[in-house]
PLY file of the C-alpha trace (Angstrom):
ply
format ascii 1.0
element vertex 458
property float x
property float y
property float z
element edge 457
property int vertex1
property int vertex2
end_header
-7.05 -19.76 -49.21
-5.49 -17.07 -51.56
-4.28 -19.59 -54.30
-4.36 -23.40 -55.15
-1.50 -24.75 -56.92
-2.35 -28.32 -58.51
0.22 -30.44 -60.29
-2.61 -32.52 -61.71
-6.39 -32.15 -62.12
-8.27 -34.41 -59.57
-11.08 -36.56 -61.25
-14.48 -36.66 -60.14
-14.82 -33.09 -59.04
-18.50 -32.36 -59.47
-19.71 -28.69 -58.88
-17.56 -25.91 -60.02
-18.63 -22.18 -59.19
-16.53 -19.30 -60.33
-16.19 -16.21 -57.98
-15.15 -13.01 -59.65
-12.83 -10.68 -57.67
-11.46 -7.27 -58.50
-8.15 -8.98 -59.57
-8.74 -12.65 -60.10
-10.93 -15.69 -60.22
-11.09 -18.18 -57.53
-12.59 -21.79 -58.13
-14.96 -23.20 -55.61
-14.89 -26.97 -55.92
-17.79 -28.85 -54.21
-18.50 -32.57 -53.89
-22.20 -32.85 -55.10
-23.11 -35.49 -52.53
-22.10 -33.11 -49.74
-24.03 -30.46 -51.25
-27.08 -32.51 -51.47
-26.66 -33.38 -47.80
-26.51 -29.83 -46.86
-29.48 -28.88 -48.92
-31.55 -31.47 -46.73
-30.85 -29.30 -43.55
-34.21 -27.75 -42.77
-34.74 -24.54 -40.42
-38.25 -25.84 -40.07
-36.97 -29.28 -38.50
-34.68 -27.18 -36.27
-37.60 -25.06 -35.13
-39.68 -28.20 -34.49
-36.89 -29.81 -32.34
-36.46 -26.76 -30.18
-40.23 -26.16 -29.69
-41.08 -29.59 -28.60
-37.87 -29.85 -26.26
-38.91 -26.48 -24.48
-42.08 -28.20 -23.61
-40.48 -30.43 -20.95
-40.41 -27.22 -18.78
-37.07 -27.63 -17.47
-34.05 -29.88 -18.31
-32.02 -28.89 -15.34
-29.57 -31.73 -14.58
-31.13 -32.15 -11.19
-34.60 -32.24 -12.52
-37.00 -35.10 -12.65
-35.85 -38.44 -14.28
-39.14 -40.38 -13.87
-41.63 -37.98 -15.10
-42.89 -38.49 -18.80
-43.88 -34.88 -19.37
-41.13 -32.86 -17.67
-37.43 -32.93 -16.53
-34.12 -34.12 -18.05
-35.15 -37.72 -18.01
-38.26 -37.17 -20.35
-36.27 -34.85 -22.66
-33.29 -37.41 -22.87
-35.74 -40.25 -23.77
-37.36 -37.89 -26.40
-33.92 -37.28 -28.13
-33.05 -40.93 -27.93
-36.48 -41.93 -29.80
-35.59 -39.50 -32.49
-32.14 -40.85 -33.02
-33.71 -44.33 -33.25
-36.28 -43.06 -35.81
-33.31 -41.65 -37.97
-31.33 -44.73 -37.59
-34.07 -46.67 -39.52
-32.35 -45.24 -42.56
-28.99 -46.36 -41.89
-29.32 -50.25 -42.69
-28.28 -50.86 -39.10
-25.11 -48.66 -38.97
-26.50 -46.25 -36.58
-27.33 -47.03 -33.01
-28.74 -45.05 -30.31
-28.34 -45.23 -26.37
-28.55 -43.28 -23.17
-25.35 -43.68 -21.30
-26.00 -43.08 -17.67
-23.28 -42.39 -15.09
-22.96 -41.47 -11.43
-21.97 -38.06 -10.16
-21.04 -37.37 -6.40
-22.08 -34.29 -4.65
-19.30 -31.58 -5.35
-19.92 -28.91 -2.75
-20.75 -26.44 -5.69
-23.42 -27.32 -8.20
-24.12 -31.12 -7.36
-25.78 -31.29 -4.02
-26.63 -35.05 -4.05
-25.53 -38.23 -5.57
-27.25 -38.29 -8.86
-27.29 -40.28 -12.21
-26.53 -38.11 -15.24
-26.75 -39.16 -18.94
-25.59 -38.58 -22.36
-27.76 -39.48 -25.36
-25.57 -40.88 -27.96
-26.18 -42.00 -31.54
-23.15 -43.79 -33.41
-22.95 -43.96 -37.22
-20.46 -46.71 -37.84
-17.98 -46.35 -40.63
-18.32 -48.75 -43.53
-14.46 -49.59 -43.27
-14.14 -52.08 -40.47
-10.47 -51.30 -40.07
-10.83 -47.44 -39.94
-10.58 -46.44 -36.31
-11.19 -42.79 -36.91
-14.00 -41.04 -35.06
-15.75 -37.63 -35.37
-17.97 -36.26 -32.57
-20.45 -33.53 -32.99
-22.25 -32.48 -29.73
-24.37 -30.02 -27.64
-25.89 -29.99 -24.24
-29.34 -30.87 -23.52
-29.58 -29.38 -19.86
-30.87 -25.94 -19.20
-31.01 -23.51 -16.29
-32.23 -20.19 -14.79
-30.41 -17.48 -12.87
-30.37 -19.77 -9.73
-27.96 -22.47 -10.87
-29.77 -24.84 -8.21
-33.31 -24.16 -9.18
-34.25 -27.54 -10.80
-38.10 -26.86 -11.15
-38.74 -23.46 -12.61
-39.58 -22.93 -16.25
-36.17 -22.95 -18.12
-36.72 -23.45 -21.73
-33.12 -23.04 -22.72
-34.11 -22.63 -26.43
-30.78 -20.99 -27.79
-28.73 -22.29 -24.72
-28.44 -24.95 -25.87
-31.36 -26.47 -27.75
-30.12 -24.61 -30.91
-26.90 -26.90 -30.54
-29.09 -30.20 -29.71
-31.30 -29.30 -32.78
-28.22 -29.13 -34.94
-27.12 -32.45 -33.60
-30.47 -34.14 -34.29
-30.87 -32.64 -37.69
-27.21 -33.79 -38.50
-28.18 -37.34 -37.52
-31.33 -37.25 -39.38
-29.52 -36.08 -42.72
-26.38 -38.06 -42.30
-27.91 -41.47 -40.99
-28.11 -42.85 -44.52
-24.70 -41.88 -45.62
-21.60 -44.23 -45.83
-18.34 -42.93 -44.65
-15.17 -44.88 -43.86
-14.89 -43.09 -40.55
-17.34 -43.35 -37.49
-19.49 -40.26 -36.69
-20.96 -39.92 -33.04
-23.72 -37.59 -32.43
-23.98 -36.61 -28.64
-26.52 -34.71 -26.29
-24.71 -34.03 -22.94
-26.29 -33.30 -19.65
-24.42 -31.63 -16.61
-22.86 -28.91 -18.95
-24.52 -25.98 -16.67
-23.30 -27.83 -13.46
-19.76 -28.33 -14.50
-19.25 -30.19 -18.00
-19.90 -33.52 -16.28
-21.44 -35.17 -19.49
-18.66 -34.21 -21.80
-16.07 -34.97 -19.11
-17.58 -38.56 -19.11
-17.74 -39.14 -22.69
-14.07 -37.77 -23.18
-12.84 -40.12 -20.46
-14.68 -43.11 -22.24
-13.22 -42.18 -25.62
-9.80 -41.92 -23.98
-10.18 -45.54 -22.59
-11.46 -46.76 -26.11
-8.19 -45.26 -27.74
-6.11 -47.12 -25.31
-7.85 -50.14 -26.21
-7.18 -49.44 -29.82
-10.96 -49.28 -30.74
-11.26 -45.63 -31.77
-8.93 -42.62 -32.74
-10.80 -39.48 -32.17
-9.72 -37.04 -34.90
-12.22 -34.13 -34.25
-14.89 -33.00 -31.78
-17.31 -30.19 -32.70
-19.21 -28.50 -29.86
-22.28 -26.43 -30.78
-23.21 -24.24 -27.93
-25.66 -21.40 -28.69
-25.81 -21.04 -32.48
-29.27 -19.42 -33.04
-29.15 -16.00 -31.58
-28.40 -12.95 -33.94
-29.15 -9.82 -31.83
-26.89 -8.85 -29.09
-27.96 -7.10 -25.62
-26.40 -3.73 -24.88
-24.70 -3.03 -28.05
-27.78 -4.19 -30.09
-25.81 -5.53 -33.00
-27.49 -7.96 -35.50
-25.45 -10.52 -37.25
-26.75 -13.54 -39.11
-23.60 -14.03 -41.44
-20.80 -14.57 -39.13
-20.20 -17.55 -36.61
-17.46 -17.90 -34.06
-15.16 -20.90 -33.84
-13.15 -21.05 -30.77
-9.82 -23.14 -30.61
-7.05 -23.32 -28.21
-3.51 -22.50 -29.54
-1.01 -24.52 -27.26
-2.32 -28.07 -26.62
-3.33 -28.66 -22.94
-1.54 -32.04 -23.09
2.19 -32.10 -24.44
4.80 -34.37 -23.94
8.47 -32.86 -23.19
9.47 -33.80 -26.94
6.28 -32.14 -28.38
6.94 -29.03 -26.04
10.52 -28.81 -27.27
9.42 -29.28 -31.00
6.83 -26.52 -30.52
9.40 -24.07 -29.05
12.00 -24.86 -31.82
9.46 -24.69 -34.69
7.60 -21.67 -33.35
4.34 -23.55 -33.81
2.38 -21.99 -30.86
-0.55 -21.50 -33.23
-0.56 -24.73 -34.95
-1.88 -27.23 -32.31
-4.34 -29.82 -33.45
-7.53 -27.82 -32.51
-6.17 -24.63 -34.23
-5.51 -26.83 -37.31
-9.22 -28.15 -37.00
-10.50 -24.46 -36.61
-8.78 -23.38 -39.85
-10.10 -26.49 -41.58
-13.71 -25.55 -40.50
-13.28 -22.10 -41.93
-12.16 -23.56 -45.30
-14.40 -26.27 -45.92
-17.60 -24.59 -44.15
-17.12 -21.46 -46.24
-16.57 -23.68 -49.61
-19.82 -25.30 -48.97
-22.25 -23.00 -47.21
-23.11 -19.65 -48.77
-23.66 -16.49 -46.63
-21.65 -17.42 -43.88
-18.26 -16.39 -42.52
-16.43 -18.41 -40.15
-14.56 -16.16 -37.55
-11.65 -17.91 -35.94
-11.40 -16.79 -32.41
-7.96 -17.52 -31.16
-8.79 -18.67 -27.57
-10.24 -21.81 -26.18
-13.66 -20.20 -25.47
-15.28 -17.01 -24.43
-13.15 -14.92 -21.99
-12.54 -16.96 -18.93
-15.43 -19.39 -19.84
-15.55 -22.98 -21.01
-17.78 -25.54 -22.87
-18.22 -29.15 -23.74
-15.27 -29.12 -25.95
-12.99 -28.15 -22.94
-12.75 -31.75 -21.60
-11.58 -33.05 -24.74
-9.04 -30.23 -25.05
-7.87 -31.05 -21.70
-7.19 -34.79 -22.89
-5.25 -33.50 -25.91
-8.00 -33.99 -28.52
-8.63 -31.42 -31.44
-11.90 -29.93 -30.21
-13.49 -26.57 -31.03
-16.83 -24.56 -30.22
-19.19 -23.11 -32.61
-20.95 -20.13 -31.11
-23.15 -17.30 -32.53
-21.26 -14.07 -33.23
-23.16 -12.08 -30.47
-24.68 -13.17 -27.12
-27.85 -11.87 -25.83
-27.82 -11.79 -21.92
-31.33 -10.98 -21.59
-32.15 -14.54 -22.93
-29.27 -16.52 -21.31
-29.42 -18.02 -17.77
-32.68 -15.74 -16.98
-36.00 -16.51 -15.45
-38.76 -16.00 -18.07
-40.41 -12.71 -17.24
-41.28 -9.31 -18.54
-39.44 -6.49 -16.78
-39.21 -2.62 -17.63
-40.48 -3.59 -21.34
-37.74 -6.14 -21.76
-38.67 -9.85 -22.33
-36.30 -12.05 -20.39
-35.67 -15.61 -20.79
-34.44 -18.13 -23.41
-37.44 -18.61 -25.47
-37.72 -20.07 -29.05
-39.02 -16.78 -30.58
-35.54 -15.24 -30.05
-33.84 -17.95 -32.36
-33.16 -17.03 -35.92
-33.61 -20.65 -37.45
-32.21 -19.84 -40.82
-28.83 -18.50 -39.08
-28.80 -21.95 -37.12
-29.43 -23.85 -40.31
-26.29 -22.36 -41.84
-24.13 -23.17 -38.80
-25.57 -26.66 -38.93
-24.68 -26.94 -42.68
-21.05 -25.79 -41.76
-21.02 -28.65 -39.40
-22.24 -31.02 -42.05
-19.79 -30.06 -44.58
-16.89 -30.38 -42.32
-18.07 -33.91 -40.87
-18.75 -35.25 -44.29
-15.53 -34.01 -45.99
-13.33 -35.31 -42.95
-15.16 -38.49 -42.69
-14.81 -39.20 -46.35
-10.98 -38.12 -46.42
-7.91 -40.42 -46.25
-6.24 -40.47 -42.86
-3.77 -37.80 -42.19
-0.13 -38.45 -43.60
2.20 -39.91 -40.93
5.77 -38.95 -39.62
5.70 -35.44 -41.26
9.05 -33.83 -41.03
11.01 -30.89 -42.08
14.66 -31.30 -42.89
16.88 -29.21 -40.71
20.18 -31.09 -41.29
21.65 -28.22 -43.18
21.03 -24.44 -43.62
19.18 -23.60 -46.76
16.85 -21.11 -48.39
14.52 -23.97 -49.50
12.63 -26.26 -47.42
12.35 -30.01 -47.91
9.28 -31.73 -46.33
8.96 -35.58 -46.06
6.12 -37.87 -44.79
4.83 -41.38 -44.83
1.58 -42.74 -46.54
-1.00 -43.28 -43.81
-2.38 -46.73 -42.99
-5.87 -47.62 -44.39
-7.29 -45.50 -47.29
-4.64 -44.58 -49.89
-4.48 -40.99 -50.80
-4.50 -39.87 -54.32
-2.07 -37.28 -53.26
-1.13 -34.74 -50.72
-1.57 -30.98 -50.23
1.45 -28.98 -48.94
0.12 -25.92 -47.07
2.14 -22.75 -46.73
1.77 -19.39 -44.84
3.89 -16.62 -43.84
4.76 -16.84 -40.09
2.54 -13.76 -39.04
-0.49 -15.01 -40.97
-3.36 -16.85 -39.26
-4.56 -18.66 -42.18
-2.88 -20.97 -44.88
-2.12 -18.96 -48.01
-1.01 -21.61 -50.51
-1.93 -25.18 -51.15
0.46 -27.11 -53.47
-0.60 -30.42 -54.68
1.90 -33.53 -55.04
1.66 -37.19 -55.50
5.00 -37.79 -54.06
5.99 -38.43 -50.24
8.40 -35.43 -50.30
8.67 -32.02 -51.85
11.35 -29.29 -51.88
9.93 -25.73 -51.88
11.43 -22.31 -52.65
10.43 -20.91 -49.29
12.71 -20.43 -46.43
11.54 -22.18 -43.25
12.71 -19.17 -41.32
10.00 -17.07 -43.03
7.09 -19.55 -43.65
5.28 -22.41 -41.90
4.21 -25.52 -43.48
1.83 -28.52 -43.11
0.61 -31.56 -45.07
-2.65 -33.22 -45.57
-3.84 -36.23 -47.47
-6.43 -35.76 -50.24
-8.51 -38.45 -52.25
-9.48 -38.46 -55.95
-12.60 -36.49 -55.26
-10.88 -33.63 -53.31
-11.80 -34.80 -49.65
-8.71 -33.46 -47.46
-7.80 -34.70 -44.17
-6.82 -32.42 -41.17
-3.26 -30.82 -41.95
-0.26 -32.19 -39.81
2.47 -29.68 -38.79
6.03 -31.18 -39.35
8.45 -31.83 -36.65
12.15 -31.07 -37.06
14.26 -33.81 -38.95
17.69 -33.41 -37.27
0 1
1 2
2 3
3 4
4 5
5 6
6 7
7 8
8 9
9 10
10 11
11 12
12 13
13 14
14 15
15 16
16 17
17 18
18 19
19 20
20 21
21 22
22 23
23 24
24 25
25 26
26 27
27 28
28 29
29 30
30 31
31 32
32 33
33 34
34 35
35 36
36 37
37 38
38 39
39 40
40 41
41 42
42 43
43 44
44 45
45 46
46 47
47 48
48 49
49 50
50 51
51 52
52 53
53 54
54 55
55 56
56 57
57 58
58 59
59 60
60 61
61 62
62 63
63 64
64 65
65 66
66 67
67 68
68 69
69 70
70 71
71 72
72 73
73 74
74 75
75 76
76 77
77 78
78 79
79 80
80 81
81 82
82 83
83 84
84 85
85 86
86 87
87 88
88 89
89 90
90 91
91 92
92 93
93 94
94 95
95 96
96 97
97 98
98 99
99 100
100 101
101 102
102 103
103 104
104 105
105 106
106 107
107 108
108 109
109 110
110 111
111 112
112 113
113 114
114 115
115 116
116 117
117 118
118 119
119 120
120 121
121 122
122 123
123 124
124 125
125 126
126 127
127 128
128 129
129 130
130 131
131 132
132 133
133 134
134 135
135 136
136 137
137 138
138 139
139 140
140 141
141 142
142 143
143 144
144 145
145 146
146 147
147 148
148 149
149 150
150 151
151 152
152 153
153 154
154 155
155 156
156 157
157 158
158 159
159 160
160 161
161 162
162 163
163 164
164 165
165 166
166 167
167 168
168 169
169 170
170 171
171 172
172 173
173 174
174 175
175 176
176 177
177 178
178 179
179 180
180 181
181 182
182 183
183 184
184 185
185 186
186 187
187 188
188 189
189 190
190 191
191 192
192 193
193 194
194 195
195 196
196 197
197 198
198 199
199 200
200 201
201 202
202 203
203 204
204 205
205 206
206 207
207 208
208 209
209 210
210 211
211 212
212 213
213 214
214 215
215 216
216 217
217 218
218 219
219 220
220 221
221 222
222 223
223 224
224 225
225 226
226 227
227 228
228 229
229 230
230 231
231 232
232 233
233 234
234 235
235 236
236 237
237 238
238 239
239 240
240 241
241 242
242 243
243 244
244 245
245 246
246 247
247 248
248 249
249 250
250 251
251 252
252 253
253 254
254 255
255 256
256 257
257 258
258 259
259 260
260 261
261 262
262 263
263 264
264 265
265 266
266 267
267 268
268 269
269 270
270 271
271 272
272 273
273 274
274 275
275 276
276 277
277 278
278 279
279 280
280 281
281 282
282 283
283 284
284 285
285 286
286 287
287 288
288 289
289 290
290 291
291 292
292 293
293 294
294 295
295 296
296 297
297 298
298 299
299 300
300 301
301 302
302 303
303 304
304 305
305 306
306 307
307 308
308 309
309 310
310 311
311 312
312 313
313 314
314 315
315 316
316 317
317 318
318 319
319 320
320 321
321 322
322 323
323 324
324 325
325 326
326 327
327 328
328 329
329 330
330 331
331 332
332 333
333 334
334 335
335 336
336 337
337 338
338 339
339 340
340 341
341 342
342 343
343 344
344 345
345 346
346 347
347 348
348 349
349 350
350 351
351 352
352 353
353 354
354 355
355 356
356 357
357 358
358 359
359 360
360 361
361 362
362 363
363 364
364 365
365 366
366 367
367 368
368 369
369 370
370 371
371 372
372 373
373 374
374 375
375 376
376 377
377 378
378 379
379 380
380 381
381 382
382 383
383 384
384 385
385 386
386 387
387 388
388 389
389 390
390 391
391 392
392 393
393 394
394 395
395 396
396 397
397 398
398 399
399 400
400 401
401 402
402 403
403 404
404 405
405 406
406 407
407 408
408 409
409 410
410 411
411 412
412 413
413 414
414 415
415 416
416 417
417 418
418 419
419 420
420 421
421 422
422 423
423 424
424 425
425 426
426 427
427 428
428 429
429 430
430 431
431 432
432 433
433 434
434 435
435 436
436 437
437 438
438 439
439 440
440 441
441 442
442 443
443 444
444 445
445 446
446 447
447 448
448 449
449 450
450 451
451 452
452 453
453 454
454 455
455 456
456 457
């Protein structure tokens, strides 16, 4: 954000840092309780989770379910036990389960009927009437070069124990917190075989939404967040993290498509709004990290566990290290021509993974604490004007202290101005021909909802 305009000073703002630039000072406002949560995230804890889980030899989705020493079954039970340990600090609000589901042979990467599983911990929100849900997930399964080899040593330390470790650490740190919204921590299986675990959960959440039990507002997928040195180009980067987000939503009604075309909002779908939110909140709370917004759904021609959620119209993004190392990804563990291959723990930068975990924490805590998004956000197009009038309705549930109106020029990727108001409408001296707008709710402590892009009000 370049500027923040407030028509009033929000109370209960806690930590204030001032950053000197060449031309101006920008105030960074942090909620002390979120900062304290972030400070509990430990690189040593992340390392301990990764090392322990690599000891199960392989976590291939077709590996043993019955062994207590190796295979996906033993690893899943270990993760569930950790969730249950963390739940002891939650006063009964966090529960853990292994959600089993059947998968039939697919002629590709599933060669027989099997039971796959997701390990899920749910931290219930303290507001019984708040149906908002935030999911943070990663995949537990691992592989080697032969996708059907379910017995060889496949440590999968970075792909994707780095993400699973982040999910475990977030559950540990956040289990005693009280949020109005519900937070779900998920370790998927079947990712390498075809995104089976995340597809199962996405379908399940869609059904629960139809029953009016949940409303998923954000899904954060952490897949490979520990490597800092690239293969081939030999770049080293422990400062930047990529966040991938789709532009045009995969699911649109005809009316939504029409409004998108009329408004020129091809870069303002729900996942892109989530990505911008992650950049703003993550960089607000976590030092020495830059969130790089990659404006495509995933890496070139690839996908991840956020993809099934995107396909169902949910706001979902992927966190991923800035540079991948293909010597340590989907390889048999071996030393060849002086190069160590294999996805081993010694190639993870756990301090880098800690910072990315902290970004997740800041985003989840801020979003789960915020009021719901404003409803029926509209831009008045009844007459030609060089000003822009926006209107919206107060959301159900937690009453916002006010609203931020976000403004940016049409060619800019990020919001440039943030204008505070306590009204349910605003008229701005900016032409809708030249600027794009959105509105988000904010509480008295400065926790913001996700922005809502306006639809035309004819």
